[in-house]
N, CA, C and O atoms as a DFTB+ gen file, in Angstrom:
416 C
 N C O
     1  1      -6.535      -6.117     -11.204
     2  2      -5.474      -5.702     -10.310
     3  2      -5.369      -6.752      -9.201
     4  3      -6.314      -6.977      -8.444
     5  1      -4.223      -7.372      -9.128
     6  2      -3.970      -8.367      -8.089
     7  2      -3.345      -7.659      -6.887
     8  3      -2.467      -6.811      -7.046
     9  1      -3.801      -8.012      -5.690
    10  2      -3.264      -7.422      -4.460
    11  2      -2.633      -8.530      -3.643
    12  3      -3.290      -9.513      -3.301
    13  1      -1.351      -8.369      -3.328
    14  2      -0.613      -9.353      -2.535
    15  2      -0.191      -8.671      -1.237
    16  3       0.461      -7.627      -1.266
    17  1      -0.561      -9.258      -0.098
    18  2      -0.262      -8.677       1.207
    19  2       0.696      -9.583       1.955
    20  3       0.457     -10.782       2.092
    21  1       1.789      -8.997       2.440
    22  2       2.788      -9.713       3.232
    23  2       2.883      -9.050       4.601
    24  3       2.833      -7.824       4.705
    25  1       3.022      -9.861       5.655
    26  2       3.155      -9.321       7.005
    27  2       4.369      -9.930       7.684
    28  3       4.837     -11.006       7.312
    29  1       4.871      -9.219       8.692
    30  2       5.969      -9.788       9.468
    31  2       5.397     -10.600      10.631
    32  3       4.181     -10.727      10.768
    33  1       6.277     -11.145      11.463
    34  2       5.871     -12.024      12.570
    35  2       5.110     -11.296      13.667
    36  3       4.421     -11.935      14.462
    37  1       5.217      -9.974      13.728
    38  2       4.632      -9.207      14.823
    39  2       3.214      -8.727      14.544
    40  3       2.581      -8.139      15.421
    41  1       2.709      -8.965      13.355
    42  2       1.363      -8.516      12.998
    43  2       0.355      -9.593      13.390
    44  3       0.467     -10.744      12.968
    45  1      -0.634      -9.206      14.204
    46  2      -1.681     -10.136      14.599
    47  2      -2.944      -9.829      13.805
    48  3      -3.105      -8.723      13.290
    49  1      -3.831     -10.799      13.708
    50  2      -5.075     -10.597      12.963
    51  2      -4.832     -10.396      11.487
    52  3      -5.386      -9.481      10.879
    53  1      -4.004     -11.248      10.906
    54  2      -3.591     -11.073       9.514
    55  2      -4.772     -11.093       8.543
    56  3      -4.764     -10.343       7.567
    57  1      -5.781     -11.921       8.780
    58  2      -6.946     -11.981       7.892
    59  2      -7.647     -10.622       7.838
    60  3      -7.988     -10.128       6.763
    61  1      -7.854     -10.035       9.004
    62  2      -8.527      -8.730       9.061
    63  2      -7.691      -7.653       8.378
    64  3      -8.231      -6.771       7.711
    65  1      -6.384      -7.726       8.544
    66  2      -5.499      -6.737       7.912
    67  2      -5.541      -6.863       6.396
    68  3      -5.556      -5.856       5.688
    69  1      -5.561      -8.090       5.896
    70  2      -5.619      -8.319       4.447
    71  2      -6.918      -7.750       3.883
    72  3      -6.905      -7.102       2.837
    73  1      -8.038      -7.986       4.567
    74  2      -9.323      -7.459       4.119
    75  2      -9.324      -5.936       4.131
    76  3      -9.857      -5.302       3.220
    77  1      -8.725      -5.352       5.166
    78  2      -8.654      -3.888       5.252
    79  2      -7.816      -3.321       4.113
    80  3      -8.190      -2.317       3.507
    81  1      -6.694      -3.951       3.821
    82  2      -5.824      -3.496       2.735
    83  2      -6.571      -3.578       1.408
    84  3      -6.540      -2.633       0.619
    85  1      -7.236      -4.692       1.159
    86  2      -7.944      -4.865      -0.103
    87  2      -9.058      -3.834      -0.267
    88  3      -9.227      -3.271      -1.349
    89  1      -9.809      -3.587       0.784
    90  2     -10.887      -2.600       0.717
    91  2     -10.338      -1.196       0.497
    92  3     -10.877      -0.435      -0.307
    93  1      -9.276      -0.854       1.202
    94  2      -8.674       0.479       1.075
    95  2      -8.115       0.688      -0.322
    96  3      -8.331       1.741      -0.923
    97  1      -7.400      -0.300      -0.848
    98  2      -6.819      -0.170      -2.186
    99  2      -7.883      -0.147      -3.273
   100  3      -7.755       0.597      -4.245
   101  1      -8.923      -0.945      -3.126
   102  2     -10.000      -0.944      -4.106
   103  2     -10.680       0.424      -4.140
   104  3     -11.025       0.930      -5.208
   105  1     -10.863       1.004      -2.978
   106  2     -11.471       2.331      -2.906
   107  2     -10.561       3.408      -3.501
   108  3     -11.020       4.275      -4.245
   109  1      -9.283       3.347      -3.172
   110  2      -8.342       4.383      -3.628
   111  2      -7.954       4.230      -5.090
   112  3      -7.809       5.229      -5.795
   113  1      -7.782       2.997      -5.558
   114  2      -7.239       2.773      -6.897
   115  2      -8.224       2.133      -7.872
   116  3      -7.844       1.787      -8.991
   117  1      -9.467       1.974      -7.470
   118  2     -10.448       1.309      -8.309
   119  2     -10.574       1.905      -9.698
   120  3     -10.747       1.174     -10.673
   121  1     -10.490       3.220      -9.800
   122  2     -10.621       3.874     -11.101
   123  2      -9.378       3.709     -11.976
   124  3      -9.400       4.059     -13.156
   125  1      -8.298       3.179     -11.405
   126  2      -7.045       2.982     -12.138
   127  2      -6.756       1.509     -12.409
   128  3      -5.657       1.159     -12.841
   129  1      -7.729       0.655     -12.158
   130  2      -7.525      -0.791     -12.207
   131  2      -7.024      -1.276     -13.577
   132  3      -6.316      -2.280     -13.645
   133  1      -7.369      -0.599     -14.640
   134  2      -6.929      -1.021     -15.970
   135  2      -5.442      -0.789     -16.191
   136  3      -4.836      -1.452     -17.033
   137  1      -4.847       0.134     -15.455
   138  2      -3.439       0.475     -15.631
   139  2      -2.509      -0.276     -14.685
   140  3      -1.309      -0.372     -14.943
   141  1      -3.050      -0.807     -13.593
   142  2      -2.233      -1.460     -12.564
   143  2      -2.403      -2.971     -12.676
   144  3      -3.522      -3.484     -12.650
   145  1      -1.280      -3.677     -12.801
   146  2      -1.364      -5.136     -12.880
   147  2      -1.340      -5.778     -11.497
   148  3      -2.033      -6.765     -11.252
   149  1      -0.537      -5.211     -10.593
   150  2      -0.401      -5.815      -9.264
   151  2       0.026      -4.761      -8.256
   152  3       0.737      -3.813      -8.590
   153  1      -0.420      -4.939      -7.013
   154  2       0.029      -4.115      -5.895
   155  2       0.542      -5.057      -4.821
   156  3      -0.173      -5.957      -4.381
   157  1       1.783      -4.850      -4.400
   158  2       2.358      -5.619      -3.293
   159  2       2.357      -4.734      -2.059
   160  3       2.748      -3.568      -2.113
   161  1       1.913      -5.301      -0.949
   162  2       1.833      -4.568       0.311
   163  2       2.631      -5.321       1.357
   164  3       2.494      -6.536       1.501
   165  1       3.459      -4.601       2.081
   166  2       4.257      -5.184       3.166
   167  2       3.911      -4.436       4.453
   168  3       4.146      -3.233       4.566
   169  1       3.353      -5.162       5.416
   170  2       2.993      -4.598       6.714
   171  2       3.987      -5.084       7.761
   172  3       4.329      -6.265       7.811
   173  1       4.443      -4.158       8.593
   174  2       5.391      -4.565       9.630
   175  2       5.234      -3.713      10.875
   176  3       4.760      -2.578      10.824
   177  1       5.644      -4.293      11.995
   178  2       5.697      -3.612      13.280
   179  2       7.170      -3.521      13.618
   180  3       7.783      -4.502      14.038
   181  1       7.732      -2.346      13.434
   182  2       9.179      -2.151      13.546
   183  2       9.739      -2.466      14.940
   184  3      10.870      -2.940      15.056
   185  1       8.962      -2.209      15.989
   186  2       9.457      -2.428      17.348
   187  2       8.987      -3.737      17.957
   188  3       9.384      -4.076      19.071
   189  1       8.161      -4.465      17.256
   190  2       7.666      -5.728      17.789
   191  2       6.880      -5.529      19.065
   192  3       6.007      -4.663      19.124
   193  1       7.169      -6.306      20.081
   194  2       6.419      -6.253      21.332
   195  2       6.831      -5.104      22.234
   196  3       6.197      -4.876      23.265
   197  1       7.865      -4.383      21.877
   198  2       8.308      -3.259      22.698
   199  2       7.305      -2.115      22.704
   200  3       7.238      -1.342      23.660
   201  1       6.532      -2.010      21.639
   202  2       5.592      -0.894      21.541
   203  2       6.316       0.371      21.120
   204  3       7.456       0.330      20.657
   205  1       5.650       1.470      21.287
   206  2       6.268       2.734      20.916
   207  2       5.390       3.502      19.950
   208  3       4.326       3.031      19.548
   209  1       5.837       4.666      19.589
   210  2       5.092       5.571      18.715
   211  2       4.933       5.050      17.316
   212  3       4.428       3.943      17.125
   213  1       5.329       5.776      16.382
   214  2       5.117       5.490      14.967
   215  2       5.923       4.275      14.511
   216  3       6.863       4.401      13.726
   217  1       5.544       3.096      15.014
   218  2       6.316       1.896      14.714
   219  2       5.625       0.955      13.734
   220  3       6.191      -0.078      13.377
   221  1       4.407       1.292      13.289
   222  2       3.708       0.473      12.302
   223  2       4.063       1.010      10.914
   224  3       4.010       2.215      10.670
   225  1       4.424       0.098      10.014
   226  2       4.916       0.508       8.695
   227  2       4.156      -0.223       7.601
   228  3       3.922      -1.429       7.683
   229  1       3.777       0.526       6.579
   230  2       3.115      -0.047       5.412
   231  2       3.861       0.423       4.171
   232  3       3.967       1.621       3.911
   233  1       4.376      -0.538       3.411
   234  2       5.039      -0.227       2.153
   235  2       4.181      -0.810       1.043
   236  3       3.811      -1.983       1.091
   237  1       3.861       0.009       0.038
   238  2       3.071      -0.445      -1.102
   239  2       3.853      -0.204      -2.382
   240  3       4.508       0.825      -2.551
   241  1       3.768      -1.172      -3.271
   242  2       4.437      -1.074      -4.560
   243  2       3.441      -1.441      -5.649
   244  3       2.937      -2.563      -5.684
   245  1       3.155      -0.487      -6.542
   246  2       2.240      -0.719      -7.655
   247  2       3.047      -1.016      -8.904
   248  3       4.038      -0.348      -9.200
   249  1       2.610      -2.016      -9.620
   250  2       3.258      -2.382     -10.883
   251  2       2.336      -1.967     -12.023
   252  3       1.216      -2.459     -12.165
   253  1       2.851      -1.048     -12.823
   254  2       2.112      -0.564     -13.975
   255  2       2.597      -1.284     -15.218
   256  3       3.779      -1.604     -15.346
   257  1       1.682      -1.532     -16.119
   258  2       2.051      -2.212     -17.346
   259  2       2.992      -1.333     -18.167
   260  3       2.650      -0.204     -18.519
   261  1       4.182      -1.860     -18.468
   262  2       5.154      -1.136     -19.290
   263  2       5.868      -0.008     -18.585
   264  3       6.396       0.886     -19.245
   265  1       5.902      -0.018     -17.257
   266  2       6.550       1.060     -16.504
   267  2       7.209       0.487     -15.252
   268  3       6.839      -0.587     -14.777
   269  1       8.172       1.207     -14.736
   270  2       8.844       0.796     -13.495
   271  2       7.856       0.807     -12.324
   272  3       6.922       1.609     -12.320
   273  1       8.045      -0.064     -11.339
   274  2       7.168      -0.072     -10.161
   275  2       7.239       1.256      -9.404
   276  3       8.263       1.938      -9.407
   277  1       6.137       1.599      -8.765
   278  2       6.052       2.807      -7.947
   279  2       5.883       2.346      -6.508
   280  3       4.953       1.600      -6.201
   281  1       6.776       2.784      -5.622
   282  2       6.729       2.355      -4.225
   283  2       6.569       3.553      -3.294
   284  3       7.151       4.614      -3.517
   285  1       5.767       3.361      -2.243
   286  2       5.572       4.382      -1.214
   287  2       5.613       3.709       0.152
   288  3       5.381       2.506       0.272
   289  1       5.909       4.492       1.169
   290  2       5.960       3.976       2.535
   291  2       5.275       4.959       3.471
   292  3       5.376       6.174       3.298
   293  1       4.580       4.424       4.457
   294  2       3.945       5.251       5.483
   295  2       4.177       4.594       6.836
   296  3       3.989       3.388       6.990
   297  1       4.586       5.393       7.813
   298  2       4.751       4.922       9.184
   299  2       3.761       5.667      10.058
   300  3       3.571       6.874       9.905
   301  1       3.123       4.938      10.986
   302  2       2.121       5.552      11.827
   303  2       2.005       4.802      13.146
   304  3       2.700       3.815      13.386
   305  1       1.103       5.299      13.999
   306  2       0.895       4.673      15.294
   307  2       0.040       3.415      15.204
   308  3       0.105       2.557      16.084
   309  1      -0.766       3.299      14.137
   310  2      -1.587       2.101      13.962
   311  2      -1.472       1.616      12.522
   312  3      -1.157       2.389      11.618
   313  1      -1.729       0.332      12.321
   314  2      -1.670      -0.221      10.970
   315  2      -2.730       0.392      10.075
   316  3      -2.480       0.624       8.892
   317  1      -3.912       0.658      10.619
   318  2      -4.980       1.262       9.832
   319  2      -4.572       2.608       9.265
   320  3      -4.815       2.897       8.094
   321  1      -3.951       3.430      10.098
   322  2      -3.480       4.743       9.649
   323  2      -2.364       4.603       8.631
   324  3      -2.315       5.348       7.652
   325  1      -1.471       3.657       8.854
   326  2      -0.357       3.441       7.923
   327  2      -0.874       2.957       6.568
   328  3      -0.382       3.392       5.526
   329  1      -1.852       2.068       6.576
   330  2      -2.432       1.554       5.333
   331  2      -3.128       2.678       4.569
   332  3      -2.922       2.831       3.365
   333  1      -3.947       3.459       5.261
   334  2      -4.667       4.561       4.614
   335  2      -3.696       5.608       4.064
   336  3      -3.881       6.110       2.955
   337  1      -2.663       5.935       4.842
   338  2      -1.680       6.916       4.390
   339  2      -0.910       6.450       3.172
   340  3      -0.691       7.218       2.236
   341  1      -0.499       5.195       3.183
   342  2       0.239       4.643       2.046
   343  2      -0.649       4.563       0.807
   344  3      -0.191       4.840      -0.301
   345  1      -1.914       4.189       0.986
   346  2      -2.839       4.113      -0.151
   347  2      -3.037       5.484      -0.779
   348  3      -3.087       5.604      -2.003
   349  1      -3.150       6.513       0.045
   350  2      -3.279       7.879      -0.478
   351  2      -2.049       8.313      -1.251
   352  3      -2.155       8.901      -2.327
   353  1      -0.886       8.021      -0.698
   354  2       0.363       8.354      -1.393
   355  2       0.477       7.602      -2.716
   356  3       0.885       8.167      -3.731
   357  1       0.110       6.323      -2.689
   358  2       0.211       5.510      -3.899
   359  2      -0.745       6.021      -4.980
   360  3      -0.388       6.089      -6.156
   361  1      -1.944       6.374      -4.572
   362  2      -2.927       6.909      -5.518
   363  2      -2.380       8.157      -6.207
   364  3      -2.437       8.266      -7.432
   365  1      -1.853       9.095      -5.427
   366  2      -1.298      10.330      -6.007
   367  2      -0.123      10.034      -6.927
   368  3      -0.009      10.632      -7.997
   369  1       0.749       9.121      -6.524
   370  2       1.919       8.789      -7.343
   371  2       1.531       8.126      -8.659
   372  3       2.075       8.455      -9.713
   373  1       0.595       7.197      -8.592
   374  2       0.161       6.503      -9.805
   375  2      -0.558       7.468     -10.735
   376  3      -0.309       7.460     -11.941
   377  1      -1.444       8.298     -10.197
   378  2      -2.150       9.280     -11.025
   379  2      -1.170      10.234     -11.700
   380  3      -1.319      10.550     -12.880
   381  1      -0.178      10.688     -10.958
   382  2       0.822      11.594     -11.535
   383  2       1.603      10.898     -12.652
   384  3       1.784      11.457     -13.734
   385  1       2.056       9.697     -12.386
   386  2       2.828       8.944     -13.384
   387  2       2.004       8.711     -14.647
   388  3       2.508       8.885     -15.756
   389  1       0.753       8.322     -14.487
   390  2      -0.094       8.068     -15.648
   391  2      -0.383       9.346     -16.431
   392  3      -0.462       9.320     -17.659
   393  1      -0.541      10.459     -15.726
   394  2      -0.783      11.722     -16.441
   395  2       0.432      12.142     -17.239
   396  3       0.289      12.679     -18.337
   397  1       1.628      11.908     -16.712
   398  2       2.857      12.212     -17.435
   399  2       2.984      11.296     -18.651
   400  3       3.333      11.759     -19.737
   401  1       2.709      10.019     -18.486
   402  2       2.801       9.072     -19.591
   403  2       1.793       9.391     -20.702
   404  3       2.106       9.268     -21.886
   405  1       0.596       9.797     -20.315
   406  2      -0.439      10.135     -21.314
   407  2      -0.130      11.414     -22.051
   408  3      -0.533      11.586     -23.201
   409  1       0.589      12.321     -21.392
   410  2       0.942      13.598     -22.019
   411  2       1.984      13.417     -23.106
   412  3       2.115      14.266     -23.988
   413  1       2.723      12.325     -23.053
   414  2       3.787      12.095     -24.042
   415  2       3.249      11.689     -25.352
   416  3       4.013      11.458     -26.289
């Protein structure tokens, strides 16, 4: 499973964020690694330097072999929360999709 992380101009500490994303995804999706070819992650700060509430956004898209990509989005007050929330959503979506495909 290849993990590609993209950030916007407002994200600082990109190396640390990439490591956090990789660790979170490996933990959440490790048991599904044979079914997922790639996960693309897009991290952004919607308000930039203005600050504000739930302005951190994490979009994840999993590419399954022989199936349409599955995308989820999470917005939160911190990037860590947004990453964890999106990883949880992605895990549930991928597990559901794979269970439906296996049932066929």
